[in-house]
Each structure stands twice: as C-alpha cells, then as structure tokens.
N, C-alpha and C positions, 0 to 999 in steps of 0.2 A: 487460720490460726497463727498465734505469734509464737515463735520458739525462743524459749530463754535458756536452753540448757546449753552444755558447752559444744563448741564448732566441731564438726567432725573433718575428716581429711578432705573427703569431696566437696564440702564447703569450702575449706582453706583454698583450694584447687581452682574451683570457680571464682572465689573471691580475687585471686592473685591475676587469674586471666582477664577478668572484667575489669579489674583495676589499671591492668596495662592499656586497654581499651579506651576505657572511660575516665582515666585520673580519678579525681575526688569527687565525682557526679555519683554520690551515694544513691540517689533516687535510681538512677540507671542502673547501677549495680544490684539494687535489690530487686530488680524485676528477673535477675536469673538465680535468685536464693531464695525460694519460697519460704516463708515464714520468718524471714528475717527483715526487720523494718531498716530503712536507710539510718535511721539513728542509730541502732544497734550497730550495722555494719560499719557507719562513722566511729564508734566507740570502741569497737573490735579493733580498727586501724590504728587510732591512737594507743591504744593499749599496747598492741605490738610495738610500735615505735618508742613508747616509753620503757618497755621491756629492754629492747635493743640498745636504748641509750644506756640504760643502768648497766648493761652488761659491757658495754664498750667502756663506761668508765671504771669499772672493777677489772679491766682487762681479762674478761673470760671471752677469748679469742684466741684463734688457732694463730700458730707461730708463723705461717705463711702470710697471712693477713697483717698480723702485728709487723712484720718487717717492711712491709709497705706503708704502713703508717708514718714512717719517717720521711716519706716523700712528699706527704700531703699535710695540710693543714687540717684543723680538726673537723670543719663542716665539709670539706672534700673527702676526708676518711668516711665521716658519717654517711653519705652518700655512696660512696664505693663500698661500704660493709653491706648495706642495704639492697644494693643492686645484687650483689653476691648471694645473699641471703633468699631474693625472689627468684634468682636463676636456678638456685641448686633446689629450691622447693618443688620446682616444676620438672625435675630429673628423676 
C-alpha cells in the first residue's frame, strides 16, 4: 500500500541513513521505507532541498553558520549547510 501522508520521524531517519549509503538511488532507498515509492522519496528529497535553499536565501540560519558563510562562496556554503543539517538530524 502506497503511503501519501506526512513523513514521520522514523522514515526521515531511515531516509537520511539510506541516502548516505546509496546517494540518489531512489529505488534502492525505497526498499528501506515500506509504502514509499521511489518517486515519492525523490520528491521528498528535492522538497527538502528547495526548503533549505529558501531558508538560506532569507538568512534564516544560526549565527554560527552565518559567520562561516563569509569564508565560502554560495555553492560551497549550501553544501556546508546541508551537511550540517543531515549531521544534526542524526543526533
């Protein structure tokens, strides 16, 4: 049965761990999350990315990360920010 409701915390954790291993291989990741199709997983991932980009553009970030932004260009900063988000979501 395909699930269309909001993602729960357990699914988010499984997704981040599987993404670390398999990267953007959505069909592989879908094997770990019953009820979620490879397309819904891909859409969820890009939804997260779009949300983070919007937050960065609006400067809705912590002072610690904001200060480090001056050391990086925009693309390097985005990668840095995303790594911190995934690292902090697993703690």
